[in-house]
N, C-alpha and C positions, 0 to 999 in steps of 0.2 A: 742722645739727641731725640725729641719728641717730634712726632711727626702725626699726620692724620690719615686713617683708613678704614675701610668698612663701613659703610653708612648704615644707619639705622633709621627707619622711620616708624613714628606713631601717629596712625590717622584715627581720629574718633567719629565712628558712625553715627549717623542721625536715625537711630532705631528707637522708636519710642515702646515697643511691645516687648522688647527685649527680657527674656526669661519670666515673661507673666503670664504666657497664654497657655503653658504646658509643663508645669510643675512634675505634675505625674501622668505615667503612660495610661492612655485609656484603654487600649487592649493589647494583649500579648500575641495576638494573631500575627502572623510572617505575612507581610506586605510585599508586594511586588513593585521594583521601581525600574521603569524603562527609560534607559539612556540609548537604547540602540538607534534611534534617528538623529541624536543630536551631535553625532560625529561629523555629519554631512552637510549638517544645515548651518544656518547664520546666526552666529551668538547675539544675544541682545547687548548692544553696545551701551554702557553706561560709564559716562566721565566721573573721575574720582570727585571732583568738586562738587558733584551734585549727591554723590553716594556718601561721602565723608562730612562728619560734622566739623573737624579741625585737623590741621597738619603741624606736625611738630618734627623737625629736622634734627637730627643728632649723629653726629661722626665720632666713632669710638675712637679714643686716644690710644695710639700706640707708640713705642719707641723701640731700640735695636733689640733688646731681648723679649718684646712682646709684638712678633709679627703676624698678622692675621692672614693665614692661607685661605683655603677652600673651606668655607663655612658648610658644616654638616647638619648643624641644628642649632636654632636660636629659641632659648628657654627665656621667658620673662616671669619672674616670681614677685611679686609686690614692687618693690623699687628697685630691682637688681636685673641686670641683663647677663645670661650666662651664655656664652658664645663657644659652641663646640668646634673648633677648626682641626689643627694638628693635637692641640690638648684642651684643657678647659680654662678660658679667661673670664673674670667677672669685671662689670662694669656697673656703674649706676647711671640712672636716667637721664644724665646730662652727657653720658660718654665717657667719662671719667674711668680710668682703669684703675680698679681696686685691688687686685691680685691673681694669681694664677690659683687654680684649685689642684693643691698635692703636685707631685711630679712623676715622670716616667722612670721606672728603674725596677730593681730587684728586691729593693729592701722591703720590710714590714709594713712601713707606711706610704710606699710607693705603688704606682700600678704599672703592670706591663703593656698595657694599651685599653681604650675604651671602646667597648661595643655599642653601650648606650649610656645615657645618663637621666636623672631626673630629680625632683626637688621637692623639698617640702619645709615646714618651718624648723625641723630638726637639723635641715643642711643639705648638702649635696651628695646624692648616692651615684657611685659609678659602677656598673656592671663591669668588671675587668676580664679582658679576654684568658685571663689566667684562671677564670670560671670562680670568682670571688667577687663579692659586692664589696666594696670600701665607702665609708661614709666620712664626709670632711664638713668642717663648720664652715660658717660664713667668711672667716679669715682664711679659708684654703687649708687649715690644720686638720692632720687625719684625727678621726674620732675613733673607729672600729672596724675592723674587717670580718664578714659574715660569709660561711660556706654557702654553697649552693646544693640541692638533696641529689641533683644528677648531671654528670658529667657532659651529657651531649646537649645540654640548654645552651640555647645561642642567643637568645634575646629575654631580657627581664623587663616586665613593667610592672607598677604596683597597681593595687586594685583601689578603687574609689572609697572603699568603706573606711580609710585612714587608720586602719588597725594593724598596720605593718604586715599586713597579708600581700604577698606579691605572686605574680603568675610568670612561669618561665616556658618558653615556648622552643619546641624542638623542630627544626626543618626535617622534613622527610626525605632527606638526601637519599638514602638507601634503597627508598620505596615501601619498607616494611616495617617501618617504625611502629611500635604498639600506642604510643601516647604522642598528642601533640603538645598538651600544656599540663604542667604540674603546678598545683596550687600549694604554695608552703607559707609557713612563717617560721623565721630563724631557719633552721635546718629540719623542722618537722613536716612531712607530707601531710596535706589536708584532704587532697582531692588530685584525681587523675582525667583529663579528658582523654578519650580516646581518638584515634585516625577515623577508625571504620573501615577504611579500605586500605588495599595494599596493591603496590605496582612492581613489575619487574624492571631491575634497574637496568638502565641504557648503557649504550657505548660510552656516554659522555657523563661525567661527574660534574652537576652543574649546582653551586653556592652562590647565594645571594645576599647582599649586606643585611636587608632586612626582608621578611616575607610575612611578619604579622604586625597589622596596624590597628593599635589599640586607641581609644579615644573614651574620655569620661563624659556624660552627661546626665544630670538629674541625679547625682550621687549614685550611678551605675557604670560599671564598666564595659565596653563595648570591643569586639575586635573583628577584623575581617582579614583573611589569609590572601596571599598572593594568586594560589592557584585554587581559589573558591570563590565564588559569587555570591556568597551569603554573609550577611551581618549578624554576628551572633553577642547576645548579652550574658552575661555571669550572674546567675540568680545567687540568693542567700545560701543555697545549698551547695554552692561552686560548681552548679552545672551549667552546660550551654544552653542558651534559648534562642531558637533561629527568630530574627527579627523583622530582617528586610532581606530579599532576594534581588540581584541587579540583574537587568535582562539588558546585553551587551549586543545581542544579534549576533552578526557575523564578526564583530570585534572580540568575541567571547574567546578566551583562553583554556584550553583543555585542561583537565585536571592533571593528565599524564604528559602534558607538553614538555615537562623537564627529561622524560626519560625516553622518548620517542626523536629527540634531536641528535642527529648524527654528524652533521656538517658544522665544526666549529665557527666557519666565516659567517653562519646565520645566528639569529636570534631567535628565541622562542616567541617574541613580541614583534616579529617582522610583519605578522598579519593579524594580530591581537591588540588589543589594549591594556594598558597597565592603570588600574583604578585605585585611589587610595583616598578613604575616608578622612576628612579634616576634622569634622566632628560636628555636634548639634548645636544651632545656633538660631536664636530667633524663629524657635518652631520649623527650623529647616535643616536637612542634612546636605553639609557641604561635601564637594569630592574635588580633587585635583585629578587631572587624566593626561594620557597621552598615546595617541595613535596618529596615524598618517605623517610621522616626523613634527607632530604639532603638539601645543600644549593647550589644555580645556579647563574650564572651571564651571561645573555643574551644582547644581542644588536641586534637591527635592523637598517640596513644601509639603509637610505633614499634615496640615489642616486642608489645603487644598486639594492633596493627592496628585500635584501635578511635578513634572521635571522641567528643567530650563537649562540652558547653557548662557552665562554671561562672560561680557568682555569688560573689565574696568580699565580703563584708560587713565594715565596719569595726565596732570595737566601739561599743556604745551610749554616747551622750553624750562622746565622745571628740575631741578636736583640733578641736572646733569643726566638724565636718563633718556635712551631713544625712544624717541614717539612711536615706534612700532611696538615697544613693550608693554605689556599689562601686567595688573597685579595678580598672580596666582599665587594663593597662602598654601603652606606646607601642614602647618599645626596649628593648635589653640595653646594660649597661655595657661597656666596651672589654674587661674580662677575662672576660666572660660569666657574670659571678656574680650579677648585680642585675638586675630586671626594673623598668623606669623609666616612670613616668607623668607626663606634663605636661599641665594642666588650668587655663587660665587664668594666674593669677599664682601659682599652687601647683605644685609638683611632689612626686611620691611615688616611692619606690623599695622595691623588696624584694628583700633580699639572702639568697643561699643559702649556708649553712655546715654543715660537717659536724661538729656537735656535740651534745652530751645536750641532750634537750629539757628547757627549763625554763618557769616560769611567765611568759607573755609580758608580763602587767602588771606582775610584780616586775621584769623587765628593763627596762622602759619606766621604771620610777621611779628606777632607778639611774641614768639619763641626766637626769632632771628635777627629782627631787626635792633640797632644799639640805642635806638631813641624813640620815644613815643611820637615825635614829630615826624616820623618817615613812616608812620602807619598811614598807607593811602590806598591800601588793598593791591599793591603791586609788590613781589617779594624782590626788592632792589637793593639789598645789603652787599652786593658783589662791590670791590673795589673799582673805582673808576680807572679809567686808562690814565688820567692825570696822575692818581695817587701811584700806579704802578710805574709811571714814569718816574716820579720821585725816589721810589725804590731802586731803580736802576742808576740813578744818579748819586745816589747814597752807596751804591756799591752791592747791593742786593742783586740776588737773582731771581727771575720769574719764570714762570712754565707758559709754554703755549698755550695750554688749557685756560690758565688764569687770564692771559691776554685775551684770547677768542671770548670768554665770557664777558671780560669788560667791555669788549667792544660791543656785544651783543646788548649787554646792560645800559650802555650809553646811550645807544640807539633808542633803546625801551624808555629811557627817562626825557628823549626828546632832545638830547645834545649830540647826536650823530651828524646832523646837518649844520649845527652851529660851530663844529669843531674847527678852530682857526689854525691850531698849531699842527705841525705834521705829526701823524699818527706816530706811536712808540714802535710800530713795526717797521714803517718807512725810516725811524732814527735808526733803529737796530742795523737796517740794510745800509743804510749811509754809513754808518761807524764802521760796517765791516769791509765796505768799498773802500773807505780812507785808510784803512788798516793795510789793506792789499796795497794801496798805492804805495803807502809809505815803504813797505817791502820790497816792492819792486825797484824803487829809487834806489834805497839802501843796496840791494844786489847790485845795480847798475855801478854805483859810485865804487863797490868794492871790486867789480871788474876792471874798472879804469885804474885804479891803485895797482892791481896785480901787472 
């Protein structure tokens, strides 16, 4: 049985200067980015319909064996959508399910669990929790298994050079790990990046799912660590080069925070911020942040040398998204053209295209409406109440969500005040009361016969 789950949005941005103004870094000097005042200030509010060039809504097709759980990562590679949830599932851009990538198990072609995954033209690569890298083709079939050079490696990511060189990150759980990153090709170690500091292990052992946040820009690889406020690039000699220092003020997390916590009921982030780089885009560095139990979207303009906090709001009454929610991306697509957000069982993406600006709602309709004569700059492809009523009469079932959407859509179409028939909600209520009366009469008659 097929059903629909896990929404995916592709939203094209109106950004005419995309990737044109900063193809080469003008300086290697480490710059300071000050975000310290943004947490308590008001963000610049930008409606999505003004920020986006076009909106496309796609629902991922699922069935009884392909149930999308909590989405950890969404990877957009050319015309494919790779969703990392309980496993890896592949979809096309229309949302049609293609296949699962590999399967869990102990066999030579299976994986024990997924630490993280990445893609390239050769296929889909999984860093297995069994400390192996497994590669599958775009049909989900196993190709090869590669070892990693160090058993303590917890995260693996490819370098932007594209020559099969990878970085393996070691979390400093013990406090005295000598190296944070191993650069390797196949099983050969090319270089090691040291930690430089050691700490006394605390009373609690704290392990996080991800502590290293890599991203690619302009053919280079950058990374930031959870307990380090500096973003580094990896140069051609495989050495770290400090590029940006992030000033968080009172929200700065101490480097030794993981070793000083003694109360398991507390978090190292109770009075500190988590800051994750999303990527470099339109000559700006984008970051997602969380502090004060709130989520933030920051950017730093590399040209103007200014930082800002923005809140991108969805169009009202669109896509069944609560109005208080805002778009906060988590990563970028492989080609650097999309900002992607994963949230629960839903994923969202914003694409940057160099094209003339057009009405975003009209563009959205062109991908959702069934007929050209329905394109009127109102997304109104929702079934009407009359259509749902016909389904009920035909013996089909409908959901309350569909009913609520239909009522809202009819009002927007101007039919709300013209409705002459009783609403389907009223009819359902009347049918229920009628059935109850029949049951009561039947019980009464039965009592008399006894």
